[in-house]
N, C-alpha and C positions, 0 to 999 in steps of 0.2 A: 709128357710125363716120362720120367726115367724108369727103366725096369731093373736098375741096378738093385742088388740085394746085398747090403753090408754083411760081412761075416766076422765073427770074432773067434779066436782060438786062445785057450790057455794052455800052455805046455810046461810040464815039469822037465827041467834040464839042470843038471849039476846042483840038484838040491833046492832049486828056486823055481817058483812059478813065474812065468813070462806071458804077458798079455798082448796079443797082436790083433789089430783090426784092419779090415780092408776098406778102402775108400775109393770111390769112383773117380774117373778122370775129371780134371777141371780145365775149362777153357782158359786161354790167356786173358788177362785183363790188362790192357795197356794204360788205362786210367790209374791203376794202382801199381803199375810196373811189376805185375805178376806174370811169370811165364806159365805156359800150359804144363799140366802134370798128367802123366798117364795114371791109369787105375793101378793101385799099388797096395801092398802090405805094409803097415807100420807098427812099430813097436811102441806101446803106450807105457809111460812110466813117469811118476811125479808130475802128472798134469801136462806132460809134453808128449810129443810123438816124433819118432825118427823113421825116415823112409828105410824100408828093409829090402824089398824086391817087387818087381812088377807083378801084377795080378793076372794070371793066365786063365781065361774062361775055360771051365770044365776040366781043370787040372785036378788029379785025383788028390784026395785028403793026404795020402802017404807023401806025395811029392811035395805038397805045400809044406808039411811038417818038416821034411827033410831039408828043404830050402831055408826055412826059418831057423832050423838048429844050425845049419852051415853058416848062416849070417851070424848067429850068437857066437859061434867058434871064432870066426874070423874078425868080428868087430868088438866083441865084449871080452872074450877069454884069450885072444891072441896075446902073446908075451908084450908086444908093443903097445897094445891098448891098455894092459895092466900097468905098465911102468909109467904111463903119461898122466 
């Protein structure tokens, strides 16, 4: 039995609420041609999820929030992301 505890964070950034969820690592599944994935934080939006950053055990909530906001800035609000 896994001891992983899923976490959720809702952050207000640039006037919007963003929903992030942590997922535990997944083993590779060669039958379905799926690669192994590490434990990570994902952005949840519109019924989809996007990989944001690795999940680091015992990382402070402040560092997690800082990493999530940095990801938003570089992937959502970066000028190249806005123009595409």
